[in-house]
C-alpha positions in Angstrom: 0.0 -0.2 0.2 2.9 1.9 -0.1 1.9 3.2 -3.7 -1.4 4.8 -2.4 0.3 6.2 0.3 2.6 8.0 -2.3 -0.3 9.1 -4.4 -1.8 10.4 -1.0 0.8 12.5 -0.3 1.5 13.8 -4.2 -2.3 14.7 -4.6 -1.9 16.7 -1.2 0.9 18.4 -2.2 -0.5 19.5 -5.7 -3.9 20.4 -3.8 -1.4 22.3 -1.6 0.7 24.3 -4.3 -2.6 25.1 -6.5 -4.0 27.0 -3.4 -1.2 28.8 -2.6 -0.5 29.8 -6.5 -4.2 31.1 -6.1 -3.6 33.6 -3.1 -1.7 36.3 -5.0 -5.1 36.5 -7.6 -7.9 36.1 -5.2 -6.7 37.8 -1.9 -9.1 39.9 -0.2 -8.2 43.9 -1.6 -9.0 47.4 1.0 -10.0 50.4 0.5 -8.0 53.2 -1.4 -9.1 56.1 0.6 -9.8 59.0 -1.6 -13.0 61.0 0.2 -11.3 64.5 -0.5 -13.2 64.6 -4.1 -16.5 64.0 -2.4 -16.5 68.1 -2.2 -18.4 68.9 -5.0 -21.8 70.4 -4.1 -23.3 66.9 -5.5 -25.8 64.3 -3.6 -24.3 61.4 -2.5 -26.2 58.9 -0.7 -24.5 55.6 0.9 -26.0 52.8 -0.5 -26.0 48.9 0.1 -27.3 46.2 -2.1 -27.0 42.1 -1.8 -26.1 39.6 -4.4 -27.9 36.6 -5.5 -25.3 34.4 -3.7 -25.7 36.5 -0.4 -22.7 38.9 -0.4 -23.2 42.2 0.9 -22.1 45.3 -1.2 -21.5 48.7 -0.6 -21.5 51.6 -2.6 -22.5 55.5 -3.8 -25.3 56.8 -5.3 -25.4 60.2 -6.9 -28.8 61.2 -8.2 -29.1 63.7 -11.2 -32.6 65.3 -10.5 -35.5 62.7 -12.0 -33.5 61.0 -14.5 -33.9 57.7 -15.6 -30.4 56.8 -16.8 -28.0 55.9 -14.8 -24.4 54.3 -15.4 -22.6 52.2 -13.1 -19.0 52.4 -12.5 -17.0 48.7 -12.1 -13.6 49.5 -10.5 -10.4 47.3 -10.9 -8.6 45.2 -9.0 -6.5 48.2 -7.0 -8.8 47.9 -4.1 -12.0 49.6 -4.2 -14.2 52.4 -6.2 -12.3 55.7 -4.4 -10.4 56.4 -7.2 -13.0 56.4 -9.9 -14.6 59.4 -8.3 -12.9 61.4 -10.3 -15.2 60.2 -13.5 -18.5 61.2 -11.2 -19.2 65.0 -11.6 -18.4 65.0 -15.8 -21.1 62.0 -15.7 -23.3 64.0 -13.2 -23.0 66.9 -15.1 -24.1 65.3 -18.5 -27.2 63.9 -16.8 -26.5 60.7 -15.5 -27.3 58.7 -12.2 -24.3 57.5 -11.3 -24.0 54.3 -9.4 -20.3 53.0 -7.6 -19.9 50.2 -5.5 -17.0 48.3 -3.9 -16.7 44.8 -5.8 -16.9 41.5 -3.1 -13.6 40.9 -1.2 -13.1 44.6 -2.1 -13.0 47.9 0.2 -15.9 48.0 2.2 -18.1 45.5 1.1 -18.6 41.9 2.3 -16.7 38.6 0.8 -13.5 36.5 1.0 -12.3 36.0 -2.2 -12.0 38.0 -5.6 -11.9 36.3 -9.1 -11.5 39.4 -11.2 -14.7 38.9 -13.4 -16.2 35.3 -13.1 -18.2 36.1 -9.4 -17.8 39.5 -9.5 -20.9 38.8 -12.5 -23.3 38.7 -9.3 -22.4 41.9 -8.4 -22.9 43.3 -11.3 -26.4 42.1 -11.6 -27.3 43.3 -8.0 -26.2 46.5 -8.8 -28.2 46.9 -12.0 -30.8 45.8 -9.7 -30.2 48.7 -7.2 -30.3 50.8 -10.1 -34.0 49.9 -11.7 -35.2 50.0 -8.2 -34.2 53.6 -8.0 -36.3 54.2 -11.4 -33.9 53.9 -13.9 -35.2 52.6 -17.1 -31.8 52.7 -19.4 -28.6 51.5 -17.6 -24.9 52.1 -18.8 -21.8 49.6 -17.3 -18.4 51.7 -17.2 -15.7 49.3 -16.4 -12.1 49.3 -15.7 -9.9 46.6 -16.2 -11.4 43.9 -13.8 -14.6 46.1 -14.0 -14.5 45.6 -17.6 -14.2 42.2 -17.4 -17.3 41.7 -15.1 -19.3 44.1 -17.7 -18.9 41.9 -20.4 -19.1 38.4 -18.5 -22.3 39.8 -16.9 -24.5 42.1 -19.6 -25.5 38.9 -21.7 -27.6 37.8 -18.3 -28.6 41.5 -17.9 -31.4 42.3 -20.2 -31.6 45.9 -18.6 -28.3 46.8 -20.0 -28.0 48.9 -22.8 -24.5 50.4 -23.0 -21.1 48.8 -22.0 -17.7 50.8 -22.3 -14.8 48.6 -21.6 -11.8 50.4 -20.7 -8.3 48.1 -20.8 -10.4 44.7 -19.6 -7.9 41.8 -20.0 -9.4 39.5 -22.4 -7.8 36.0 -20.4 -6.5 36.1 -16.9 -3.9 33.4 -18.1 -2.4 36.0 -20.5 -2.6 38.9 -18.2 -1.0 36.8 -14.8 2.2 35.4 -17.4 2.8 38.5 -18.8 3.1 40.8 -15.5 5.4 38.0 -14.3 7.8 38.2 -17.5 7.7 42.2 -17.5 8.9 41.7 -13.8 11.9 39.4 -15.6 11.0 35.9 -15.0 11.5 33.5 -17.6 8.2 33.1 -20.2 8.2 29.0 -19.2 8.2 29.6 -15.3 5.6 32.6 -15.6 3.0 30.4 -17.8 3.3 27.8 -15.4 2.5 30.0 -12.6 -0.4 31.7 -14.8 -2.1 28.1 -14.9 -1.5 27.2 -11.1 -3.1 30.2 -10.0 -5.9 30.0 -12.2 -6.2 26.5 -11.6 -6.2 26.9 -7.6 -8.5 30.0 -7.5 -10.8 27.7 -9.6 -10.6 25.3 -6.7 -11.7 28.1 -4.7 -13.9 29.6 -6.4 -16.1 26.7 -7.9 -16.2 28.3 -11.5 -13.9 27.3 -14.3 -11.8 30.6 -14.6 -10.2 29.1 -17.8 -13.7 29.4 -19.6 -15.0 32.5 -17.6 -13.2 34.7 -19.7 -14.5 38.0 -22.3 -12.7 36.6 -25.0 -14.8 33.0 -24.4 -17.9 35.4 -23.6 -18.1 38.2 -26.2 -20.1 36.7 -28.8 -23.1 37.0 -25.9 -22.6 41.1 -26.6 -24.3 40.9 -29.2 -27.0 43.3 -29.8 -25.3 45.3 -27.0 -23.9 48.4 -28.0 -19.9 48.0 -26.8 -17.3 50.4 -26.7 -13.7 48.8 -25.9 -11.0 50.9 -25.2 -7.3 50.0 -25.2 -3.6 51.0 -25.2 -1.2 50.2 -27.6 1.0 49.3 -25.0 -1.2 47.6 -22.7 1.2 44.7 -21.3 -2.0 42.6 -19.9 -3.9 41.7 -23.6 -2.3 41.2 -27.4 -3.5 42.4 -30.1 -5.0 39.4 -31.3 -6.8 38.8 -28.5 -8.1 42.5 -29.0 -9.0 41.4 -32.5 -11.2 38.3 -31.5 -13.0 40.1 -29.0 -14.1 43.0 -31.4 -15.2 40.3 -33.9 -17.0 38.0 -31.6 -18.8 40.9 -29.8 -20.2 41.7 -33.6 -21.4 45.0 -35.4 -22.6 46.9 -32.1 -18.9 47.0 -30.7 -16.7 49.4 -31.5 -13.0 49.7 -30.5 -10.5 52.7 -29.6 -7.0 51.8 -29.3 -4.2 54.6 -28.4 -0.9 53.2 -29.5 1.0 55.5 -27.2 -1.2 54.1 -24.0 -0.4 51.5 -21.7 -2.7 49.5 -18.9 -5.7 51.9 -18.3 -4.1 55.5 -19.0 -5.6 56.4 -22.5 -7.0 59.0 -20.6 -3.5 60.2 -19.3 -2.7 61.1 -23.5 -6.1 62.0 -24.5 -8.0 63.2 -21.6 -10.8 65.6 -23.3 -11.2 63.1 -26.1 -11.4 60.1 -23.7 -14.0 62.0 -21.7 -16.2 63.0 -24.5 -16.3 59.6 -26.3 -17.4 58.0 -23.4 -20.0 60.6 -22.7 -21.2 61.2 -26.2 -21.5 56.9 -26.3 -23.7 56.6 -23.2 -25.7 59.8 -24.7 -26.2 57.9 -27.9 -26.9 54.3 -26.2 -29.0 55.6 -23.3 -31.7 57.5 -25.0 -35.4 56.8 -23.4 -37.8 55.2 -25.5 -40.8 57.1 -26.4 -42.9 55.6 -23.9 -40.3 55.8 -21.0 -40.2 59.5 -21.7 
């Protein structure tokens, strides 16, 4: 029976390696405090809502008069919604309600693990439900990096999402993880192995196949939903072929804007006014009220 004991030991070792490898991906992120920017004279409400799997989420609601059009901000993996407060005044002045919240296992919200988009689909669904409960009839999603991934993965299952803007959404986590490790001077072969182990471990912890829960594989479900994909030509976390495949799969309602000199999530840095105007124009066009809603 020595072979059986050896097999059990190997399995335990492999399981341990997978779970340890997943820690950098799934660990809880803490808030990035940035509350000073709330002093704009814009009404702000602390709000909360609960996902279908019982995760309590915390957010802010910025109402605009009696507007029925709402834009939901979906933050990146850095820690919390706080850094994205800078987008609120521009969108609010343009006539939109704005809802922002901390994803599960981020900031002030509950939850113990993050999956960078897969489980976060439920968070987006809960946020859209909250916006609808506040009288919204047209809803747009503005997602940054991880938030863009969550927007793409969730939109097809939420009939009330009318438009999506994704800024720097990685198409595949395996690509993003391995490329990040390579930029840190790790050998390519080792980086690819580490990315596989990390995703395998996170899949075990979350109960979701994270190799398949990817925008690259699910962009075809966006067909019919106006979608604007924004990328930097020097973004290290995605390849040009992945971008081409996503745009092709998303169909005729998808458009792409690539800024050659920009990297990950810094298109705004190079084209600030154009960036703001393009997003506002896109939402104005695609969140118009139907005659019966006016």
